[in-house]
Structures are given as structure tokens and as C-alpha cells.
C-alpha beads as a LAMMPS data file, in Angstrom:
LAMMPS data file: protein, C-alpha beads

147 atoms
146 bonds

1 atom types
1 bond types

-500.0 500.0 xlo xhi
-500.0 500.0 ylo yhi
-500.0 500.0 zlo zhi

Masses

1 110.0

Atoms # bond

1 1 1 134.377 -394.526 -11.060
2 1 1 137.748 -396.469 -12.249
3 1 1 139.362 -399.185 -10.284
4 1 1 142.756 -398.381 -9.499
5 1 1 144.116 -401.155 -12.279
6 1 1 142.218 -398.754 -14.730
7 1 1 143.516 -395.499 -13.785
8 1 1 146.700 -397.677 -13.812
9 1 1 146.408 -398.512 -17.505
10 1 1 145.293 -395.586 -18.677
11 1 1 147.727 -393.769 -16.898
12 1 1 150.489 -395.793 -18.547
13 1 1 149.107 -395.531 -21.886
14 1 1 149.251 -391.935 -21.821
15 1 1 153.166 -392.107 -20.657
16 1 1 153.936 -394.541 -23.702
17 1 1 151.773 -392.087 -26.281
18 1 1 153.523 -389.184 -25.240
19 1 1 157.027 -390.968 -25.257
20 1 1 158.163 -391.152 -21.976
21 1 1 158.526 -395.216 -22.913
22 1 1 160.420 -394.661 -26.016
23 1 1 163.486 -395.978 -24.407
24 1 1 163.893 -398.724 -21.323
25 1 1 163.359 -397.028 -17.949
26 1 1 165.074 -397.430 -14.572
27 1 1 163.358 -398.188 -12.412
28 1 1 165.471 -396.329 -9.165
29 1 1 164.765 -393.037 -11.961
30 1 1 161.325 -393.807 -11.745
31 1 1 160.961 -394.104 -7.995
32 1 1 163.104 -390.740 -7.885
33 1 1 160.727 -388.891 -9.615
34 1 1 158.152 -389.914 -7.112
35 1 1 160.100 -388.860 -4.412
36 1 1 160.483 -385.367 -6.576
37 1 1 157.069 -384.628 -6.762
38 1 1 156.499 -384.940 -2.353
39 1 1 159.195 -382.336 -2.239
40 1 1 157.376 -380.289 -4.700
41 1 1 153.805 -381.304 -2.588
42 1 1 156.034 -379.860 0.764
43 1 1 157.333 -376.857 -1.251
44 1 1 153.699 -375.630 -1.992
45 1 1 152.469 -376.628 1.389
46 1 1 155.052 -374.282 2.843
47 1 1 154.095 -371.775 0.534
48 1 1 150.226 -371.999 0.794
49 1 1 149.548 -372.636 -2.857
50 1 1 146.415 -374.787 -2.371
51 1 1 144.647 -375.745 -5.380
52 1 1 141.000 -373.528 -6.000
53 1 1 138.255 -376.041 -7.637
54 1 1 135.663 -373.555 -7.027
55 1 1 137.274 -370.504 -9.201
56 1 1 138.825 -373.665 -11.800
57 1 1 134.740 -374.379 -12.359
58 1 1 133.746 -370.913 -12.440
59 1 1 136.580 -370.137 -15.259
60 1 1 135.752 -372.706 -17.556
61 1 1 132.087 -372.248 -17.068
62 1 1 132.041 -368.472 -17.926
63 1 1 134.506 -369.879 -20.677
64 1 1 132.621 -372.386 -21.929
65 1 1 129.305 -370.447 -22.100
66 1 1 131.114 -367.366 -24.137
67 1 1 132.626 -370.077 -26.766
68 1 1 128.942 -371.564 -27.178
69 1 1 127.604 -367.748 -27.529
70 1 1 129.917 -367.188 -30.195
71 1 1 129.583 -370.755 -31.807
72 1 1 125.478 -370.191 -32.205
73 1 1 124.757 -366.246 -31.756
74 1 1 125.909 -364.948 -35.367
75 1 1 125.778 -361.461 -34.075
76 1 1 127.668 -361.808 -31.148
77 1 1 131.445 -359.694 -31.825
78 1 1 133.636 -360.254 -28.470
79 1 1 136.247 -357.106 -27.930
80 1 1 139.086 -359.295 -28.673
81 1 1 139.251 -362.772 -30.966
82 1 1 141.469 -363.491 -28.328
83 1 1 139.024 -363.967 -25.806
84 1 1 137.501 -367.027 -27.834
85 1 1 139.735 -369.848 -27.051
86 1 1 139.134 -373.497 -27.648
87 1 1 137.978 -376.112 -25.649
88 1 1 141.597 -377.367 -24.846
89 1 1 143.003 -373.658 -24.323
90 1 1 140.578 -373.218 -21.461
91 1 1 141.369 -376.144 -19.961
92 1 1 144.695 -375.725 -20.080
93 1 1 144.870 -372.284 -18.708
94 1 1 141.563 -373.319 -15.811
95 1 1 143.977 -375.575 -14.882
96 1 1 147.331 -373.647 -14.905
97 1 1 145.785 -370.323 -12.921
98 1 1 144.176 -372.144 -10.245
99 1 1 145.531 -375.778 -9.887
100 1 1 149.369 -375.985 -11.186
101 1 1 151.928 -376.488 -8.362
102 1 1 149.208 -376.466 -5.921
103 1 1 149.479 -379.299 -3.205
104 1 1 146.678 -381.033 -4.183
105 1 1 148.186 -380.632 -7.235
106 1 1 151.937 -382.299 -6.711
107 1 1 149.921 -385.081 -4.653
108 1 1 148.505 -386.241 -7.760
109 1 1 151.282 -386.178 -9.765
110 1 1 152.455 -388.476 -6.835
111 1 1 149.881 -391.244 -8.042
112 1 1 150.109 -390.533 -11.007
113 1 1 154.013 -391.558 -11.302
114 1 1 152.693 -394.789 -8.900
115 1 1 150.491 -395.716 -11.094
116 1 1 152.584 -395.707 -14.101
117 1 1 155.132 -397.379 -12.574
118 1 1 152.859 -400.002 -11.655
119 1 1 151.705 -400.273 -15.418
120 1 1 155.594 -400.277 -16.375
121 1 1 155.941 -403.121 -14.210
122 1 1 152.520 -404.778 -14.797
123 1 1 151.695 -404.652 -11.145
124 1 1 148.314 -405.847 -9.724
125 1 1 148.232 -402.787 -7.466
126 1 1 144.444 -402.796 -6.469
127 1 1 145.119 -406.132 -5.177
128 1 1 148.371 -405.216 -3.415
129 1 1 146.698 -401.710 -2.038
130 1 1 143.770 -404.345 -0.707
131 1 1 145.834 -406.921 1.041
132 1 1 148.214 -404.489 2.270
133 1 1 144.692 -402.287 4.126
134 1 1 143.992 -405.698 5.316
135 1 1 147.020 -406.120 6.946
136 1 1 147.298 -402.622 8.255
137 1 1 143.800 -403.669 10.252
138 1 1 145.956 -406.239 12.648
139 1 1 148.941 -403.939 13.534
140 1 1 149.484 -402.627 16.763
141 1 1 149.186 -399.082 17.440
142 1 1 151.400 -396.642 15.653
143 1 1 152.494 -400.191 14.261
144 1 1 154.486 -400.554 17.747
145 1 1 156.510 -396.978 16.842
146 1 1 156.716 -393.982 18.659
147 1 1 155.234 -391.910 15.595

Bonds

1 1 1 2
2 1 2 3
3 1 3 4
4 1 4 5
5 1 5 6
6 1 6 7
7 1 7 8
8 1 8 9
9 1 9 10
10 1 10 11
11 1 11 12
12 1 12 13
13 1 13 14
14 1 14 15
15 1 15 16
16 1 16 17
17 1 17 18
18 1 18 19
19 1 19 20
20 1 20 21
21 1 21 22
22 1 22 23
23 1 23 24
24 1 24 25
25 1 25 26
26 1 26 27
27 1 27 28
28 1 28 29
29 1 29 30
30 1 30 31
31 1 31 32
32 1 32 33
33 1 33 34
34 1 34 35
35 1 35 36
36 1 36 37
37 1 37 38
38 1 38 39
39 1 39 40
40 1 40 41
41 1 41 42
42 1 42 43
43 1 43 44
44 1 44 45
45 1 45 46
46 1 46 47
47 1 47 48
48 1 48 49
49 1 49 50
50 1 50 51
51 1 51 52
52 1 52 53
53 1 53 54
54 1 54 55
55 1 55 56
56 1 56 57
57 1 57 58
58 1 58 59
59 1 59 60
60 1 60 61
61 1 61 62
62 1 62 63
63 1 63 64
64 1 64 65
65 1 65 66
66 1 66 67
67 1 67 68
68 1 68 69
69 1 69 70
70 1 70 71
71 1 71 72
72 1 72 73
73 1 73 74
74 1 74 75
75 1 75 76
76 1 76 77
77 1 77 78
78 1 78 79
79 1 79 80
80 1 80 81
81 1 81 82
82 1 82 83
83 1 83 84
84 1 84 85
85 1 85 86
86 1 86 87
87 1 87 88
88 1 88 89
89 1 89 90
90 1 90 91
91 1 91 92
92 1 92 93
93 1 93 94
94 1 94 95
95 1 95 96
96 1 96 97
97 1 97 98
98 1 98 99
99 1 99 100
100 1 100 101
101 1 101 102
102 1 102 103
103 1 103 104
104 1 104 105
105 1 105 106
106 1 106 107
107 1 107 108
108 1 108 109
109 1 109 110
110 1 110 111
111 1 111 112
112 1 112 113
113 1 113 114
114 1 114 115
115 1 115 116
116 1 116 117
117 1 117 118
118 1 118 119
119 1 119 120
120 1 120 121
121 1 121 122
122 1 122 123
123 1 123 124
124 1 124 125
125 1 125 126
126 1 126 127
127 1 127 128
128 1 128 129
129 1 129 130
130 1 130 131
131 1 131 132
132 1 132 133
133 1 133 134
134 1 134 135
135 1 135 136
136 1 136 137
137 1 137 138
138 1 138 139
139 1 139 140
140 1 140 141
141 1 141 142
142 1 142 143
143 1 143 144
144 1 144 145
145 1 145 146
146 1 146 147
């Protein structure tokens, strides 16, 4: 499994590659984008939109089997040429159908955006999280708050 800092670096490199850092970024804007993902997670929860990873994997398995059959069986003729998709299209369609805009998807965006900020600012987030976990273990129940 990758460390938080490895994920940070991978996420930030992808964001740079996709053009999100072609111009300098304002930290306040980056932070508000994290907040917007939290708001989207709230709305997904409110409407009961959750990921269906079982159907996501089933869809991909069936589509990849169909693709493999087309590539290896010279006698295979699909009902429609549009049924055979590229691996990238299969992944995209499965994600959009069974995961996109779900509660879990939006929480993933919160983490991705947060790690991207850490990459941009060169923050050792793994060290910071581990230190915070240790500190939280020393705190009082509810951190002396009502809730």
C-alpha cells in the first residue's frame, strides 16, 4: 500500500500534468475547493447516493470479457460495434455509472484535493497525521467539548 506522501506526490503530479498548476494557485481557493467537495458529499448523503462497487466490478468484468472475446475470437461478431469499448472507456463508463457523485466519491475528492495541497506546499502530511494521531490519544473525552 502506498504511503500518504506517495499518494500526495502522485496526486499532485497528476494535477500538474492536467494543467491545474500552469498558473500560481492561491491557497485560500484550494482550501475552498476542499470545502466544496465536503458540501457535495453532504448532498450525496442527503439523496442517498452511495457507490455500488459490486455492480462497478461486475460491469467492468463483463465488458473486459467481451473485449477479450472480440480480440481473440476471429468469429466473434458483436450485435453492435459500439458494444466493444477501449479499456479506458470501460473504466470511465463503470465509474460514471456506479461511483461518480456518490458520497464515497466526494469524500475521495476531499482527500485528493487535500493531498494535492500538501504536494503543492511540500507538506510532509504523513508525519503531520501521525503526530496528530499521537496527540489526540492524549486528549480528554470529546476534547473537553459537548460534542
